[in-house]
Each structure stands twice: as C-alpha cells, then as structure tokens.
C-alpha positions as CSV (number, residue, x, y, z in Angstrom):
1,M,-216.0,-17.8,-199.3
2,Y,-214.3,-15.2,-196.3
3,K,-213.2,-12.0,-197.6
4,R,-212.6,-9.5,-194.8
5,R,-214.1,-6.1,-195.3
6,Q,-211.4,-3.5,-196.1
7,S,-211.2,-0.4,-193.9
8,S,-208.8,2.5,-193.5
9,E,-206.0,2.4,-190.4
10,T,-206.5,4.2,-187.6
11,R,-203.7,4.5,-185.1
12,V,-203.7,4.2,-181.5
13,G,-200.7,4.6,-179.9
14,T,-198.3,1.5,-180.6
15,I,-200.8,-0.1,-182.8
16,G,-202.7,0.0,-186.3
17,I,-206.5,-0.6,-186.1
18,G,-208.2,-2.0,-189.4
19,G,-206.2,-1.6,-192.9
20,S,-203.9,-4.6,-193.2
21,N,-203.6,-5.1,-189.2
22,P,-204.8,-8.4,-187.8
23,I,-208.2,-8.0,-185.6
24,R,-207.4,-6.3,-182.0
25,I,-208.5,-7.8,-178.6
26,Q,-209.6,-5.7,-176.1
27,S,-211.1,-5.3,-172.6
28,M,-212.3,-2.7,-170.4
29,A,-211.4,-2.3,-166.4
30,T,-213.8,-2.7,-163.8
31,V,-211.7,-1.0,-160.8
32,D,-212.6,2.8,-160.0
33,T,-210.3,4.6,-162.1
34,N,-208.9,6.8,-159.3
35,D,-207.2,3.6,-157.9
36,T,-203.9,3.6,-159.4
37,E,-202.9,0.4,-158.0
38,G,-205.9,-1.4,-158.8
39,G,-206.1,-0.1,-162.4
40,V,-202.4,-0.6,-162.9
41,A,-202.6,-4.7,-161.7
42,Q,-206.1,-5.1,-163.6
43,A,-204.6,-3.6,-166.9
44,K,-201.6,-5.8,-166.5
45,R,-203.9,-8.8,-166.1
46,I,-205.6,-7.7,-169.1
47,I,-202.4,-7.6,-171.2
48,D,-200.5,-10.4,-170.0
49,A,-203.9,-12.4,-171.1
50,G,-203.6,-11.2,-174.6
51,G,-205.3,-7.9,-174.3
52,E,-204.2,-5.1,-177.1
53,L,-206.1,-2.2,-175.7
54,V,-207.2,-1.6,-172.3
55,R,-210.7,0.6,-171.4
56,F,-211.0,2.6,-168.3
57,T,-214.0,4.5,-167.4
58,T,-213.6,8.2,-166.7
59,Q,-216.8,9.4,-165.4
60,G,-215.0,12.8,-164.4
61,T,-212.2,15.1,-164.6
62,R,-210.9,13.7,-161.3
63,E,-210.6,9.7,-163.2
64,A,-210.0,11.5,-166.3
65,E,-206.7,13.0,-164.9
66,N,-205.7,9.5,-163.0
67,M,-205.4,8.3,-166.4
68,K,-201.9,10.3,-166.4
69,N,-200.9,8.2,-163.5
70,I,-201.8,4.7,-164.5
71,S,-200.4,5.5,-167.8
72,A,-197.4,6.5,-166.4
73,R,-197.2,3.4,-163.9
74,L,-198.0,0.8,-166.7
75,K,-195.2,2.3,-169.4
76,A,-192.6,2.4,-166.5
77,D,-192.6,-1.3,-165.8
78,G,-192.8,-2.0,-169.6
79,Y,-196.5,-1.9,-170.6
80,M,-197.1,0.0,-173.9
81,T,-200.4,-1.0,-174.8
82,P,-202.6,1.5,-175.5
83,L,-205.5,3.2,-172.9
84,V,-209.0,4.3,-173.8
85,A,-210.9,6.2,-171.8
86,D,-214.7,6.0,-171.9
87,V,-216.6,9.3,-171.2
88,H,-220.5,9.6,-171.0
89,F,-222.4,12.6,-170.1
90,T,-219.5,15.0,-169.8
91,A,-217.8,15.9,-173.0
92,H,-215.1,18.3,-170.7
93,T,-214.0,14.9,-169.8
94,A,-213.2,13.9,-173.0
95,D,-211.1,17.0,-173.4
96,I,-208.9,16.3,-170.7
97,A,-208.8,12.2,-171.4
98,A,-207.2,13.3,-174.7
99,L,-204.1,14.5,-173.1
100,Y,-203.2,11.1,-171.1
101,C,-204.8,8.3,-173.4
102,E,-204.2,7.0,-177.0
103,K,-207.8,6.9,-177.5
104,V,-211.0,8.3,-175.9
105,R,-214.4,6.7,-176.5
106,I,-217.4,8.9,-176.6
107,N,-221.1,8.1,-177.1
108,P,-223.2,10.2,-179.2
109,G,-226.3,9.3,-177.1
110,N,-225.1,11.8,-174.0
111,Y,-222.3,13.4,-175.5
112,V,-224.1,16.7,-175.5
113,D,-227.7,15.5,-175.6
114,P,-229.0,14.8,-172.0
115,G,-229.2,11.3,-170.6
116,R,-232.4,9.2,-172.2
117,T,-235.6,9.9,-170.5
118,F,-237.8,7.9,-173.1
119,K,-239.5,11.4,-173.6
120,H,-240.7,12.1,-177.2
121,L,-239.6,15.5,-178.4
122,E,-241.0,17.5,-181.0
123,Y,-238.5,19.4,-183.7
124,T,-238.7,21.3,-186.7
125,D,-236.2,21.0,-189.3
126,E,-234.6,24.2,-188.3
127,E,-234.4,23.2,-184.6
128,Y,-233.2,20.0,-185.1
129,A,-230.5,21.4,-187.3
130,A,-229.6,23.9,-184.4
131,E,-229.2,20.7,-182.0
132,L,-226.8,19.4,-184.7
133,Q,-224.7,22.6,-184.7
134,K,-224.7,22.7,-180.8
135,I,-222.8,19.3,-181.0
136,E,-220.5,20.5,-183.9
137,R,-219.6,23.4,-181.5
138,K,-218.7,21.2,-178.5
139,L,-216.9,18.4,-180.9
140,V,-214.7,20.4,-182.9
141,P,-212.5,21.9,-180.1
142,F,-212.5,18.2,-178.9
143,L,-211.1,16.8,-182.2
144,N,-208.4,20.0,-182.3
145,I,-207.0,18.5,-179.0
146,C,-207.0,15.0,-180.5
147,K,-205.3,16.2,-183.4
148,E,-202.8,18.1,-181.7
149,H,-202.0,15.1,-179.1
150,H,-202.4,12.3,-181.7
151,T,-205.4,10.6,-179.9
152,A,-207.6,8.6,-181.5
153,V,-211.5,8.5,-181.2
154,R,-214.2,6.1,-180.9
155,I,-217.6,6.8,-181.8
156,G,-219.4,4.3,-179.4
157,V,-223.2,4.1,-180.1
158,N,-225.2,2.3,-177.5
159,H,-228.6,1.0,-178.5
160,G,-229.7,1.5,-175.1
161,S,-228.3,5.0,-174.6
162,L,-230.0,6.7,-177.6
163,S,-230.8,10.4,-177.3
164,D,-234.4,11.4,-176.9
165,R,-233.8,13.3,-179.8
166,I,-232.6,10.7,-182.0
167,M,-235.5,8.2,-180.5
168,S,-238.0,11.0,-180.9
169,R,-237.1,11.7,-184.8
170,Y,-236.2,7.9,-186.2
171,G,-237.8,5.7,-183.4
172,D,-236.2,2.7,-181.9
173,T,-234.8,1.7,-185.2
174,P,-231.4,0.3,-186.6
175,E,-231.9,3.6,-188.8
176,G,-231.9,5.8,-185.7
177,I,-228.9,4.3,-184.5
178,V,-226.7,4.6,-187.3
179,E,-228.1,8.3,-188.0
180,S,-226.7,9.1,-184.1
181,C,-223.1,7.8,-185.4
182,M,-223.3,9.4,-189.0
183,E,-224.3,12.8,-187.1
184,F,-220.9,12.7,-185.8
185,L,-219.0,10.8,-188.5
186,R,-220.1,13.7,-190.8
187,I,-218.5,16.4,-188.7
188,F,-215.3,14.2,-188.2
189,K,-214.9,14.2,-191.9
190,R,-215.5,17.9,-192.5
191,E,-212.8,18.5,-189.8
192,Q,-210.4,15.9,-191.5
193,F,-210.2,13.8,-188.8
194,H,-209.4,10.3,-189.6
195,D,-208.3,8.3,-186.5
196,V,-211.2,7.2,-185.8
197,V,-213.1,3.7,-184.7
198,I,-216.7,3.2,-185.0
199,S,-218.9,0.8,-182.5
200,I,-222.6,-0.1,-182.7
201,K,-223.6,-2.0,-180.0
202,A,-226.8,-3.9,-178.4
203,S,-227.6,-6.6,-176.5
204,N,-230.1,-7.9,-178.4
205,T,-228.1,-9.8,-181.1
206,V,-230.6,-9.4,-183.9
207,V,-230.5,-5.6,-183.3
208,M,-226.9,-5.2,-183.4
209,V,-225.8,-7.4,-186.4
210,N,-228.6,-5.7,-188.3
211,T,-227.6,-2.3,-187.4
212,V,-223.8,-2.5,-188.1
213,R,-224.7,-4.2,-191.7
214,L,-226.6,-1.1,-192.3
215,L,-224.1,1.2,-191.0
216,V,-221.5,-0.4,-193.4
217,A,-223.8,0.2,-196.3
218,T,-224.2,3.5,-195.1
219,M,-220.4,4.6,-194.4
220,D,-220.2,3.1,-198.0
221,K,-222.8,5.4,-199.8
222,E,-220.6,8.3,-198.1
223,D,-217.3,7.3,-199.1
224,M,-216.4,6.5,-195.4
225,H,-214.5,3.2,-194.7
226,Y,-213.7,3.4,-190.9
227,P,-212.3,0.6,-189.0
228,L,-215.1,-1.3,-187.2
229,H,-215.2,-2.3,-182.8
230,L,-217.9,-5.0,-182.6
231,G,-219.4,-6.5,-179.5
232,V,-222.5,-7.8,-177.9
233,T,-223.2,-5.5,-174.7
234,E,-224.6,-7.0,-171.7
235,A,-223.9,-10.3,-173.0
236,G,-223.9,-11.7,-169.2
237,E,-221.4,-14.2,-167.8
238,G,-221.0,-18.0,-168.0
239,E,-222.1,-20.5,-171.0
240,D,-224.8,-17.9,-171.8
241,G,-222.5,-14.7,-172.1
242,R,-220.0,-16.5,-174.5
243,I,-222.6,-18.2,-176.7
244,K,-224.8,-15.1,-177.1
245,S,-221.4,-13.1,-178.1
246,A,-220.5,-15.8,-180.1
247,L,-223.5,-15.5,-182.0
248,G,-223.7,-11.9,-182.5
249,I,-219.9,-10.8,-183.1
250,G,-219.2,-14.3,-185.2
251,A,-222.2,-13.3,-187.4
252,L,-220.3,-10.4,-188.3
253,L,-216.7,-11.8,-188.0
254,T,-218.0,-14.7,-190.8
255,E,-219.1,-11.8,-193.4
256,G,-215.5,-10.1,-193.0
257,I,-216.7,-7.3,-190.9
258,G,-214.9,-6.1,-187.7
259,D,-211.4,-4.9,-186.8
260,T,-211.5,-5.1,-183.3
261,I,-213.7,-7.0,-180.9
262,R,-214.4,-7.3,-176.9
263,V,-216.5,-10.1,-175.6
264,S,-218.3,-8.3,-172.6
265,L,-218.7,-10.8,-169.9
266,S,-220.0,-10.2,-166.3
267,E,-216.5,-11.8,-165.0
268,E,-213.1,-10.4,-164.3
269,P,-212.1,-8.6,-167.6
270,E,-209.2,-10.9,-168.1
271,C,-211.1,-13.6,-168.6
272,E,-212.5,-11.7,-171.9
273,I,-209.6,-12.2,-174.0
274,P,-209.4,-16.0,-174.6
275,V,-212.7,-16.0,-175.5
276,A,-212.1,-13.1,-177.9
277,R,-209.2,-15.0,-179.0
278,K,-211.1,-18.4,-179.9
279,L,-213.0,-16.1,-182.3
280,V,-210.8,-14.3,-184.0
281,D,-208.8,-17.5,-184.4
282,M,-211.7,-19.4,-185.9
283,I,-213.0,-17.1,-188.4
284,E,-212.3,-18.8,-191.6
285,A,-213.2,-22.3,-190.5
286,C,-216.7,-21.1,-189.1
287,A,-217.0,-19.2,-192.1
288,A,-216.7,-22.2,-194.2
289,L,-218.8,-24.2,-191.6
290,R,-221.5,-21.7,-192.2
291,E,-221.6,-22.3,-195.5
292,Q,-221.9,-26.0,-195.3
293,A,-224.9,-25.3,-192.5
294,E,-226.7,-23.3,-194.9
295,A,-226.8,-25.8,-197.5
296,S,-227.6,-28.1,-194.9
297,I,-231.1,-26.1,-194.4
298,N,-234.6,-28.2,-194.9
299,D,-237.5,-27.8,-193.2
300,N,-236.8,-24.6,-191.8
301,T,-234.2,-26.6,-189.7
302,I,-230.3,-26.6,-190.0
303,V,-228.3,-29.5,-189.4
304,L,-224.9,-28.6,-188.2
305,D,-222.0,-31.3,-187.8
306,V,-219.3,-29.7,-185.9
307,D,-216.3,-31.4,-183.9
308,A,-214.2,-29.1,-180.9
309,P,-211.5,-30.3,-178.6
310,D,-213.6,-28.9,-175.5
311,W,-216.9,-28.0,-174.8
312,E,-216.6,-24.0,-174.9
313,T,-215.0,-24.4,-178.3
314,L,-217.6,-26.6,-179.8
315,Q,-220.3,-23.7,-178.4
316,L,-218.3,-20.7,-180.0
317,K,-217.8,-22.4,-183.0
318,A,-221.5,-23.7,-183.5
319,A,-222.3,-20.0,-182.4
320,M,-220.5,-18.1,-185.3
321,A,-221.0,-20.9,-188.0
322,V,-225.2,-20.3,-187.5
323,G,-225.1,-16.9,-186.1
324,A,-225.9,-15.2,-189.0
325,L,-228.4,-17.9,-190.3
326,L,-230.6,-17.5,-187.3
327,I,-230.4,-14.0,-186.9
328,D,-231.6,-13.7,-190.8
329,R,-234.4,-16.5,-190.1
330,K,-233.1,-18.9,-192.8
331,A,-234.1,-21.2,-190.1
332,T,-235.7,-21.5,-186.8
333,K,-234.9,-24.8,-185.6
334,I,-231.2,-26.6,-185.4
335,V,-229.8,-30.0,-184.9
336,I,-226.4,-30.2,-183.5
337,R,-224.4,-33.5,-184.5
338,S,-220.8,-33.8,-183.0
339,P,-219.2,-37.1,-181.9
340,R,-217.9,-36.2,-178.5
341,Y,-221.1,-35.0,-176.7
342,S,-224.2,-36.4,-175.4
343,S,-227.5,-35.7,-177.6
344,S,-228.7,-34.0,-174.4
345,Q,-226.0,-31.4,-174.2
346,L,-226.4,-30.8,-178.0
347,E,-229.9,-30.6,-177.5
348,A,-229.4,-28.1,-174.7
349,L,-226.7,-26.0,-176.9
350,G,-229.1,-25.8,-179.7
351,D,-231.7,-24.3,-177.5
352,A,-229.1,-21.8,-176.2
353,L,-228.5,-20.5,-180.0
354,L,-232.2,-20.2,-180.6
355,Q,-232.2,-18.0,-177.6
356,A,-229.4,-15.9,-178.1
357,A,-231.0,-15.4,-181.9
358,R,-234.2,-14.5,-180.1
359,I,-236.0,-17.3,-181.8
360,K,-236.9,-19.6,-178.9
361,F,-236.8,-18.9,-175.1
362,T,-236.4,-22.0,-172.9
363,K,-235.0,-20.6,-169.6
364,T,-234.7,-17.1,-168.2
365,E,-232.7,-14.5,-170.0
366,Y,-230.4,-12.4,-167.9
367,I,-229.6,-9.1,-169.6
368,S,-226.3,-8.4,-167.4
369,C,-223.2,-5.9,-168.0
370,P,-219.8,-6.6,-167.4
371,G,-219.1,-4.3,-165.2
372,C,-216.6,-1.2,-164.6
373,G,-215.4,1.7,-162.6
374,R,-218.8,3.3,-162.1
375,T,-220.4,-0.5,-160.9
376,L,-221.4,0.6,-157.1
377,Y,-222.2,-2.8,-155.9
378,N,-220.5,-6.4,-156.2
379,L,-222.0,-7.4,-159.7
380,Q,-220.8,-11.1,-159.9
381,E,-222.5,-11.9,-156.6
382,T,-225.5,-10.1,-157.2
383,I,-225.8,-11.9,-160.6
384,A,-225.4,-15.0,-158.6
385,K,-228.3,-14.3,-156.3
386,I,-230.9,-13.4,-158.5
387,K,-230.0,-15.8,-161.1
388,A,-230.5,-18.7,-158.4
389,A,-234.1,-17.4,-157.2
390,T,-235.0,-16.8,-160.6
391,K,-233.8,-19.9,-162.9
392,D,-237.1,-21.1,-163.0
393,C,-238.8,-18.2,-164.6
394,V,-239.1,-19.4,-168.2
395,G,-239.3,-16.8,-171.0
396,L,-238.7,-14.0,-168.5
397,K,-236.1,-11.5,-169.2
398,I,-234.2,-9.8,-166.1
399,G,-231.7,-6.9,-166.8
400,I,-228.7,-6.5,-164.1
401,M,-227.1,-3.6,-164.7
402,G,-223.9,-1.7,-162.7
403,C,-225.4,2.0,-163.3
404,I,-227.3,4.2,-165.6
405,V,-225.0,4.7,-168.5
406,N,-227.3,1.9,-170.6
407,G,-229.1,0.6,-167.7
408,P,-232.7,1.6,-168.2
409,G,-232.1,1.7,-171.9
410,E,-230.1,-1.5,-172.9
411,M,-232.9,-3.2,-170.7
412,A,-235.8,-1.7,-172.1
413,D,-237.4,-5.1,-173.2
414,A,-236.4,-6.1,-170.2
415,D,-239.3,-7.6,-168.3
416,Y,-237.8,-6.4,-165.0
417,G,-234.8,-4.7,-163.8
418,Y,-232.0,-4.0,-161.3
419,V,-230.0,-1.2,-161.6
420,G,-227.1,0.7,-159.5
421,A,-228.5,3.8,-158.8
422,G,-225.8,5.3,-156.0
423,R,-223.1,3.8,-153.4
424,G,-225.1,1.1,-151.8
425,K,-228.4,2.2,-153.5
426,I,-230.6,0.1,-156.2
427,S,-233.4,1.1,-158.2
428,L,-235.8,-1.6,-159.8
429,Y,-237.7,-1.3,-163.0
430,R,-240.7,-2.9,-164.6
431,A,-239.9,-2.7,-168.2
432,K,-239.3,0.8,-168.8
433,E,-240.7,2.4,-165.3
434,C,-238.7,2.8,-162.5
435,V,-240.9,1.3,-159.5
436,E,-238.8,1.8,-156.7
437,K,-235.8,3.9,-156.0
438,N,-232.7,4.1,-154.3
439,I,-233.2,1.0,-152.2
440,P,-230.5,-0.1,-149.9
441,E,-228.3,-3.2,-151.5
442,E,-228.9,-5.6,-148.8
443,E,-232.7,-5.2,-149.5
444,A,-232.4,-4.7,-153.1
445,V,-232.7,-8.6,-154.5
446,E,-235.5,-9.7,-152.0
447,K,-237.4,-6.5,-153.4
448,L,-237.1,-7.8,-156.9
449,L,-238.1,-11.2,-156.0
450,E,-241.3,-9.7,-153.9
451,L,-241.7,-7.4,-157.4
452,I,-241.8,-10.6,-159.6
453,R,-243.8,-12.9,-157.4
454,N,-246.3,-10.3,-157.2
455,D,-246.6,-9.8,-160.5
456,R,-246.8,-13.5,-161.7
457,K,-249.7,-13.8,-158.9
C-alpha cells in the first residue's frame, strides 16, 4: 500500500516543498547565467512546460549578481516561479546568490573542501573535528544571510563530487555520502535553520536508491524530517535517460520517498518536465503494479503485465514498477507482457531495465550530464557523435561531461571519459586517470575513439 513519507515543509518563495504539498517538479537552465535574455527565455519555457522551480548555475559572483536581473525580468513578466542558484567551489558566491534567489544549492563536497582529486588523506580525530569547525565558520554566516532574506537552502550531495576528506575516512560508500550530508545538516539544526531540502544523487541507480534510503533512516534517528529532492544525475538522453531516471526515482517514489524531483536529461531542459510529470502522476498505479510484480517472481524472474497508451509511458511505468525489485536483486531476469507491442520491443525494454539496474549490460552505457551554464561545448551534438561511433561497444561505459564539477567523479566507474576542461578544450580520461588534457574540441571525439581503439587492440 502506497503511503508518502511525512516530512516537514520548506518554504521556497511562493511554494512549499514537503509537508502536505504535492510533489514538485523542476529543471535547470543550460544557458550562460550572464545571458539575461537567454536565461529569461529558457526559464519561461521550463515554467510554461510545468516546471515549479528553475535552477541556474552560479559559478562565480558575476553569475550570482546577474540572478537579480533574471529574477526581476521574470517577475515583471508575471513569472513568480522560485529560482534556485547552484553553487560549487566558491562559498562566497552562495552568500551573494542568497540575496536574489529563493533557494541556493550548496554541495558539501566542495563548499569548503577543495575539489576531489582521489587522494587519500590521513586525519586524527582532532584534525577531523577541526575540519568540521572550518565548515561551520563558513556556513553560519551564509545561513544568517538566508534567514534575513527568507532564502531556502538545498544541501545537494553528489556521489561524483565527494571530498577527499570524506572519501579517505568513509570510502566510496553510501555511509560516506550520507555523512557528507549529515555534517552540514547537523549545523543547520544547531542554528535552527529549517528551510532546507536534501538531495543525494548518483549516476548509478543502485547507489542512489540505497543511499537515499540510508539517509532517511539516519535522519529519522536524529529526529530530522526534511523534504527530499530526487534525481539520477547524468542519466543521459533519449530512451536510456528516461528509463534510467524512472527506475531510480520511481523505486523511491513508490516507497513514499520524495517531495520534489528532477529528471536529468541531456536534452533541452523543458523536455524534462513532461517526463517528470508522468512519473509523479503514475506513483500510486506503479506502487500497486510493483506489488503484483513482486508476487510474480519465480525462478529469479519477474513477469510484468503492463499496458500504456504509448511507448514512452510504457517504458516509464515498467521502470517505476520493477525498479526497487531489480535494485534489491529480488530478481535478475524479467519478462514483460503488453498487448500493444511486439515481443522484440518488450525484450529490448527488459534488457534496458536490467542495464539501468546494473544487472546485465547488453549495449554501450553512456553517462552524460544534462548540461548547464558551465558546459563549454555543444553537449547534444557531441553525445550524438560519440554514440554513433561507439554504439557497438557492448558493455563499455563512456562518460560525457560538460565540466569538472561532477565529471571525473560521477564517471569514476566509466571506462572512458570526455570532460569539458575550458572554452573549446576537452580532457580525456581512462577510468579515473586523465590521459590527455586540454585537447581542442574539434579533435577531441576522434582522440577519444583513437584511445578506445588502441586499448581494445
């Protein structure tokens, strides 16, 4: 029986998240945040599609300051939808963004700690405590600004950007990801700052689902009941991106977890909204379907009887219904039955679900970000080129990242990575190792293919 987890309410401008509010849907602009005209136009497209929050990257003070202009223009045109500033690496930027945005996202992995380098660091307990005090000294003044301006905060932990400090003490584990969040949340609680939303994201659906479950249990133990934002980061585009997102997000939604969601696709941001809306609208139906699917399990196989008016809806519905069952390994095989579609289509969908749940790989895996104002090359064109050239590399995992924020980390389990390093410059990775830096963009795809070909020989 579906029952939504009870959380406290967080006010974000004109809307509430959590509590008795509906599950909110959001997306993120991909234009340069200094481009006021472009930012306003893209935000309007997201809002007109049904987006209830719009996030912008604010990588520096200039971008944070321009949020004032974007916000003013939108409000002058009657668009009162809350705006969210996305901050990485420069804590001072968050202080400025809090003046002009209804919510500010900070990343515990790089708010005070330096960017991830995969180095192992040794700390005594006293030294570790000193690092936490350093975070508190930086965080408390920011929270005071947010209190004064009624600005909400999202603590947004990404699996791909955990600090070396957390990684060294806890390892690359759900426990480490959760602790990265809780370190900040405990300071929020001490400072009696409660307009907070929590998110934990990963490109790996198994990591994402199990870590969010652990976070909920940990918060409950410490009497914290803040609303949760859900998303599978770097899910990709097209059918694969939709299936992967629906499987991870849907696994949690059908368990009653989640107060706001984003489906991260490597497409125009307004394309994310209808997909997210379908997921929210199908929660109760998919929760019931999940129970039927679990009852069907025999010989390690799920038999899923499902119908939908169109192919995309069928994909999303099937992914939501069986996501948790596959992630929990209650079965590792699936047979899908649906009257409108051919056996070959349904078999391919079953394979896609197993791949999204990290059980069985039958085609190339692409871990690609949705892009944002930090992206320094044409992401969608590049993804198309790389996919066309590597589509037959079954089982190979390729990360395609717009910038370094999550790039090397989120694709750490990929075999190869293509990461934006600067304007018109690309760095290539073999697993976690950067093998070529600052390649001209026009040469980078061929260089990546050359690297793969040489290794595969």
